[in-house]
N, C-alpha and C positions, 0 to 999 in steps of 0.2 A: 597557886594550885590551878591546874588546868581542868577544864570541864571533863576531859577524857578520863580522869581518875575515877569519876562516878558516872553511873548510867544517867543519860539525860531524862529529865522529867517530861519535857516537851521537845518534839522535833518537828520542824517545818522545812519543807523544801519546795521552792517555787522556781519556775523558769520564766524569765522576763524577756521581752523583746529588747533589742538594742535601739531604743528610741527615747524621745524626750519625756514620755509619760512614765517611764520605768521607775524613776526615783519616787514619784508619788505612789506608784503601785507598791514599792518596797515599804514605804511608810505604812500603808494600809495593812500589809501583811504583819508588820510588827504590832500594829494596833490590836491584833487578835489577842495579844498578851496583856492588854490594859488592866485587867483585874488581877493579874498575876505578879505584876512588877510595880515597884515604887514609881510614882509619877515622874520624879526627876531622872531615874534610870531610863525610863521609857523615852522621855524627852531627849536625853543624850543619845540614846540608841537611834532614835529617829533622825537626829541631825547627822550622826556618823554614817548611817546607811544611805542617807540622801547624798552625802558627799562621795561615798565610794561608788555608788551606782552612777551618779552624774559623771564622775571621772571616767568610768568605763564607757559610757555613751560618748563623751566628748573626745577622749584621747586614744581610743582603740580603733584602728583602721580596719581590722579583720571583721568579717561578718560572722554572725552567730548569736546565740542566746547568752543571757547573763543568768547564772545560777545564784540563787539566794538561799542560804542555809542558816536557820536559826535554831538554837537549842538552849534549853535551860536545864540547870541542875542545881544541886544544893548550893545556894549563895552565888550563882553565876549565870550570866547571859552571854552566849557566844553567837556572833553574827559573822558569816562569811559571804563574800561576793567573789564569784569566779567569772572571769570574762574570757573571750576568745583570743585575747592579746598575748603577745610573747613575753610580757612582763616588763618590769622596770626596777630600777634601784631607787628607793625613796631618798629624797633630798630634804634636808631641814630648811625651813625658811630662814633667810638671813636678812639683816637690816636693808640690804640693797635688792632684795627680791621684789619683783613687780607687785604692786599693790593689788592687782586684780587676779592673781593666780597663786596657786600653791597653798591655799588655805585648808583644803579638804584634809590632807594628811596631817597638817599642823593641828587641826581640831582633833583628829584621831589620836595623835601623839599626846595632846594635852588632857583629853577626857577619858581615854580607854585605860584600863588597868594593865592590859597587855594587848599587843597587836603585832602583826608581822605581814610581810609580803612573801609568798611562796610561789616559785615558778616551776612548772612541770611542762606539760604540753600547752597549758593555759596559765593565766595569771590568777592567783588567789590571794585576796587580802582579807584578813580576819581581825576581829577585835573581841575582847572580853571586857565585861563590866561586872563588878561585884554587885550583888543584890542583897537586900535585907531579908528576903523570904526564902 
């Protein structure tokens, strides 16, 4: 079930600069939900948003802001990261993948209940985590 089926309880939108501090900023934005989310859900969301924002900073050549959108609804947390890049096709990690790269989307794939990459004029990666509240 997608969050879009129910009106969101909380909606947060932040614009982050495309720089090395943005992943930490994204974690602090998520921390606003500390009393609303199970600690494990929050910890997983913090890890995943860190990876997605860090990927946008590291791999996107285009200049511009990174949009962070967070919403909660009945039983669900949805986080989206939109960057100025032209998008990419996600690749699964393979046994011969370099040991020092490709872990971000691997973590998203392993921990998120649903996720996707959407490409329009910008690149948008989102994930959803089920919550107990």
